C-alpha positions as CSV (number, residue, x, y, z in Angstrom):
1,M,0.1,0.0,0.0
2,G,1.5,3.3,-1.1
3,T,1.7,6.6,0.8
4,Q,-0.8,9.5,-0.2
5,A,0.4,12.7,0.3
6,R,-1.4,16.3,-0.3
7,H,0.8,19.2,-0.3
8,C,0.2,22.6,0.5
9,K,2.5,25.5,0.3
10,G,5.1,25.0,3.1
11,F,3.3,22.1,4.6
12,E,3.1,18.4,3.5
13,I,0.1,16.1,4.7
14,S,0.5,12.4,4.7
15,L,-2.7,10.6,4.6
16,N,-1.2,7.1,5.4
17,P,-0.4,7.3,8.1
18,P,-1.8,10.8,8.9
19,I,1.3,13.1,9.5
20,L,1.8,16.8,9.0
21,T,5.0,18.2,8.4
22,L,5.8,21.7,8.7
23,H,8.8,22.6,6.7
24,A,11.4,25.2,7.8
25,A,9.8,28.3,6.3
26,S,6.8,28.2,8.6
27,R,8.8,27.0,12.1
28,E,7.3,28.8,15.2
29,S,10.6,29.3,16.8
30,D,11.6,31.4,13.8
31,L,8.3,33.8,14.3
32,M,9.0,34.1,17.6
33,N,12.4,36.1,17.1
34,A,10.7,38.1,14.6
35,I,8.6,40.3,17.1
36,G,11.5,41.2,19.5
37,D,13.8,42.1,16.3
38,M,11.0,44.6,14.6
39,S,11.8,48.1,16.4
40,M,15.3,48.4,14.9
41,K,14.2,47.6,11.3
42,S,13.5,49.8,8.8
43,D,10.0,50.1,7.0
44,D,11.2,48.3,4.1
45,V,12.4,45.1,5.8
46,L,9.2,45.2,7.7
47,R,7.1,45.1,4.3
48,V,9.0,42.2,3.5
49,E,8.5,40.2,6.7
50,L,4.8,41.5,6.7
51,E,4.0,39.6,3.3
52,E,5.8,36.7,4.4
53,F,3.9,36.7,7.7
54,R,0.7,36.6,5.2
55,R,2.0,34.0,3.0
56,Q,2.6,31.8,6.4
57,H,-0.8,32.5,7.6
58,R,-2.7,31.7,3.9
59,D,-0.4,28.5,3.9
60,L,-1.6,27.3,7.7
61,D,-5.0,28.3,6.3
62,D,-4.8,26.2,3.4
63,A,-3.4,23.2,5.7
64,I,-6.2,23.4,8.4
65,S,-8.4,23.4,5.4
66,A,-6.8,20.4,4.2
67,L,-6.9,18.4,7.6
68,E,-10.5,19.4,8.2
69,E,-11.6,18.1,4.5
70,R,-10.4,14.7,5.1
71,G,-11.8,14.7,8.4
72,A,-8.8,15.1,10.7
73,R,-8.3,12.4,13.2
74,D,-6.0,14.3,15.2
75,P,-8.0,17.4,16.6
76,L,-5.0,18.7,18.7
77,T,-2.9,19.2,15.7
78,V,-5.8,21.4,14.0
79,K,-6.1,23.4,17.5
80,R,-2.4,23.8,17.7
81,L,-2.2,25.0,13.6
82,K,-5.1,27.4,14.3
83,Q,-3.4,28.6,17.4
84,Q,-0.3,29.3,15.2
85,K,-2.5,31.1,12.8
86,L,-3.9,33.6,15.6
87,R,-0.3,34.4,16.3
88,L,0.6,35.0,12.9
89,K,-2.8,37.1,12.4
90,D,-1.5,39.1,15.7
91,R,2.1,39.7,14.2
92,I,0.4,40.9,10.9
93,A,-1.9,43.5,12.8
94,Y,1.2,44.7,15.0
95,L,3.3,45.0,11.4
96,E,0.4,46.7,10.0
97,D,0.3,49.5,12.5
98,R,3.9,50.3,12.9
99,L,3.7,50.6,8.7
100,T,0.6,52.7,9.0
101,P,1.2,56.4,10.0
102,D,-0.3,57.9,13.0
103,I,-2.6,60.9,11.7
104,I,-3.1,63.5,14.1
105,A,-6.7,64.9,13.7
């Protein structure tokens, strides 16, 4: 019996046995270090990071959808991915706030 796998950007979901693999670009430790470094970065660097976080957020959304689509047998994995997606959403909002100038009315 062969192993079936479904690929989502930055993720691989193996159906037999059910395994989710996050590739290096999506590692949570890389994301955790990013917030601490943001205060010293230029707007151009922050824009690039913002786009990367948005891409990772979309990739997580695709992976979660794929797991839910096939009836994930491991709800803990889905829950962890959703939590990681929320952390990314917070980082995206933080970067958007940093890049949007304050308008004094």
